[in-house]
N, C-alpha and C positions, 0 to 999 in steps of 0.2 A: 762264286765258282765261275760264273759266265764271263767276268773280267778276265780271269786267267786264261780261260779258253780262248777268248778273243785276242788276247795279247800273244799267245803262243801261235795262233793262226797267222798273225801278222808277219811272223818270223819264220813261217813254214815254207818259204819260197827262196830258192837261190838268188833271184834278182833282188829281192828285198835285203837279203843278208848282204849282198854286194853293195847295195845303196848304203846301208848302215855303216859298212866298212870305210868307205869313202867320206861319209858325212862325219865319221869320227875323226878324220883328219882335218876337214874344214867344211864351212857352209858352202853350198852350191846352188846354182839356178838350174832349171831343168835342162838347158842346153849343155851345162857342164857335166851333168850325171849322163846325158845322151853320149857325150864325147868319151867319159872315162869308161864306160861300161860297153860303148859301141852297141847302143840300142836305140830304137825309134823313140820319137817324142811321146808317142801314145803310150807305149810300154813304160817309159820313165814316169810320165805324169799319173798313170793308173797306180803304179806301185808307190810313188811318193804319196798318193792320196790314201792308200791303205795303211801306210805307216803313220801318217799324220792322224787319221781317224782312230788308230789304235792308241795314240798318245806318244809315240816315239819322237816325232817331229814337230817344230814350230816353224812359223814363216814370218818374214818381215818383207816389207818392200823396200828396194834400193833403187831409185829412178825407175826405169821401165821393168825391172826384174822383180820376180818373187823369188826370195832366197830361202832355202830350206837349211835348217840345222837341227841337230840332236837337241832335244828338250831335256836338259840336264836338271831342271826344276820341276819336273812333273810331280804331280801328287799320287800317281798311280804307282803303288809298291812294286807291282809285277814289271811294269815297264821300267822303272828305275833299277831294279835288281837285275834284269836282263840286259840292259844297257852296259851296266857296269860289268857284269860278267863277260859280255862280249868284248869290251874294251880291254879287260885285264887277261883275257885268255891268250893263249899262245896259239890259237887257231890261225893257220896260215896256209895258204895254198897258192899255186902258181897263178890262179885266176885273180885272187885277192891282191896279190903283189902286183900283177899287170895292171889291175884297176887303179891302184895307188900310183903306180907310175904314169899311166895314162892322165891322172888327175892333175899332175904337175904341169901338163901342157894343155889342159882344158881351159877354154875362154868363154866369156859371155859374149855371144856372137851377134846379138841384135834383138829387136823388139820381138821377132817371132818365138822366142824361147821364153817369153814371159807368161806363157799359158798356164793358168792355175791348174793344179792337180784336180782330177775328177773325183768325185765320191764313188767308191766302188763297193 
């Protein structure tokens, strides 16, 4: 039961839903998330950390960047089901559309964006 509660809590924030929205489009580093959502590095990192800790995201290093992507091979049945539900849903809003549009122009801007997500 606690796994389900923790999983749902991870998605109970608008910023984290917006992050999931763009990461379902493509993998991103922190600076790309910042640009797409127009948020601070601290806010992006904190929310990426929460999603990663809950099992929604995985990371890999690409040169100086830490790149986040949706973990589609997770063993957590709740995370897997909710990710699939979110991906297949017709949930759309002006904010989510704008984030996806902004993502098209987001770039990895330099070593400053490689900051690892903090545990929250």
